[in-house]
C-alpha positions as CSV (number, residue, x, y, z in Angstrom):
1,M,65.7,149.0,46.1
2,A,65.4,148.0,49.6
3,V,67.3,144.7,50.9
4,E,65.8,142.6,53.7
5,T,67.6,140.0,55.6
6,R,64.9,136.9,56.3
7,Y,65.7,134.0,58.5
8,V,63.5,131.1,57.6
9,V,63.0,128.1,60.0
10,V,62.9,125.0,57.8
11,R,62.0,121.8,59.2
12,T,61.7,118.3,57.7
13,D,58.5,116.4,57.9
14,K,57.7,112.6,58.5
15,N,58.3,112.1,54.6
16,N,61.8,114.0,54.7
17,K,60.5,116.7,52.9
18,E,61.6,120.3,54.0
19,Q,59.0,122.8,54.9
20,E,59.3,126.3,55.7
21,V,57.8,126.8,59.2
22,M,58.1,130.3,59.9
23,T,60.1,133.3,58.5
24,F,61.5,136.0,61.1
25,T,63.5,139.1,60.6
26,D,65.3,138.6,63.7
27,K,68.0,135.8,63.8
28,R,67.5,135.6,67.8
29,A,63.9,134.9,67.3
30,A,64.3,132.3,64.5
31,D,66.8,130.3,66.7
32,E,64.5,130.6,69.7
33,H,61.7,129.3,67.7
34,D,64.2,126.7,66.2
35,K,65.3,125.7,69.7
36,M,61.5,125.4,70.8
37,L,60.4,123.2,68.0
38,D,63.5,120.9,68.7
39,M,62.3,120.7,72.1
40,A,58.7,119.8,70.9
41,D,60.3,117.0,68.8
42,G,61.8,115.4,71.8
43,M,58.7,115.8,73.7
44,F,56.6,114.2,70.8
45,E,58.8,111.2,70.8
46,I,58.3,110.6,74.4
47,L,54.5,111.0,74.4
48,H,54.0,109.2,71.0
49,S,56.1,106.0,72.5
50,S,54.3,106.1,76.0
51,N,51.5,104.1,77.1
52,L,49.1,107.0,77.0
53,K,46.1,106.6,74.5
54,L,46.8,109.9,72.3
55,D,46.7,110.3,68.6
56,E,49.5,112.0,66.8
57,E,47.7,115.3,66.6
58,Q,46.9,115.3,70.5
59,C,50.8,114.3,70.9
60,E,51.9,117.2,68.5
61,E,50.0,119.8,70.1
62,L,50.8,118.6,73.7
63,S,54.4,118.5,72.8
64,I,54.6,122.2,71.4
65,Y,52.6,123.6,74.2
66,L,55.2,122.0,76.8
67,A,58.0,123.2,74.8
68,K,56.5,126.7,74.8
69,H,56.0,126.5,78.4
70,R,59.3,124.8,79.2
71,E,60.0,127.1,82.3
72,D,57.0,126.1,84.0
73,V,57.4,122.4,83.3
74,L,60.9,122.7,84.8
75,F,59.4,124.4,88.0
76,A,56.6,121.6,88.1
77,L,59.3,119.0,87.5
78,Q,61.6,120.6,90.4
79,A,64.3,120.8,88.1
80,K,64.5,124.7,88.3
81,K,63.6,126.6,91.5
82,K,61.5,129.7,91.2
83,V,63.5,133.1,91.8
84,T,61.4,135.5,93.5
85,G,61.5,139.2,92.7
86,K,61.4,140.0,96.5
87,K,64.6,140.3,98.3
88,K,64.8,140.1,102.1
89,P,65.7,143.3,103.8
90,S,69.2,143.2,105.4
91,Q,69.1,143.0,109.1
92,E,72.3,145.0,109.6
93,K,71.7,148.8,110.3
94,Q,73.9,151.4,108.7
95,T,75.9,152.8,111.4
96,D,77.6,155.7,109.9
97,L,75.1,158.1,110.1
98,L,73.7,156.9,113.5
99,D,74.2,158.9,116.8
100,E,76.5,156.8,119.0
101,E,74.3,157.2,122.3
102,E,70.7,157.2,120.8
103,E,71.2,154.8,117.6
104,Q,69.0,157.4,115.7
105,I,70.0,158.8,112.5
106,S,72.2,161.9,112.7
107,P,71.1,165.2,112.0
108,K,74.4,166.1,110.2
109,S,74.3,165.3,106.2
110,L,76.7,162.8,104.7
111,S,79.1,165.4,103.6
112,E,79.1,167.1,106.8
113,T,80.1,163.8,108.5
114,L,83.1,163.4,105.9
115,I,84.4,167.0,106.4
116,V,86.5,167.2,109.3
117,D,88.3,170.3,111.0
118,N,92.3,169.7,110.9
119,N,92.4,170.3,114.6
120,E,89.4,168.3,115.5
121,A,91.2,165.3,113.5
122,V,94.6,165.8,115.6
123,N,92.9,165.8,118.9
124,K,91.2,162.5,118.5
125,T,92.4,159.5,120.3
126,E,94.0,156.6,118.5
127,D,90.9,154.2,118.9
128,N,88.8,157.1,116.8
129,M,91.6,157.8,114.3
130,V,90.4,159.0,111.0
131,D,91.7,157.3,107.9
132,F,91.6,160.2,105.6
133,I,90.5,163.9,105.8
134,I,88.5,165.6,103.0
135,E,89.0,169.4,103.1
136,K,86.5,171.8,102.0
137,D,87.5,174.0,98.9
138,E,87.2,177.7,99.6
139,A,86.4,178.5,96.1
140,A,83.4,176.0,95.8
């Protein structure tokens, strides 16, 4: 015997009778649908109490449409700003692999720039001191 968990969205109608609106197998989807219906109810009250000449069916359809497209409504009302997927490229250059004189990418690989001879590190001036030394393992 199989056991299934179902989430039923139940709403009360105008006559205070409970109605099963929709059944879901996912709790998250059921909660999202219920939240959308709550928003649609709020929009219905606004539309129905307005001076617009809409019958109840039109108010209900419009309120459900606006609730389903709430992100677009928020953008239109300027309550929320659109996030563009494109990020502006950084104006800063990565200078760790650039030749100092020519400002072009050094032919050395990153690993070669990190490996420093012990003798070379000792001969460096204080202005160009190396914070750490990575020694190449002979076994590798």
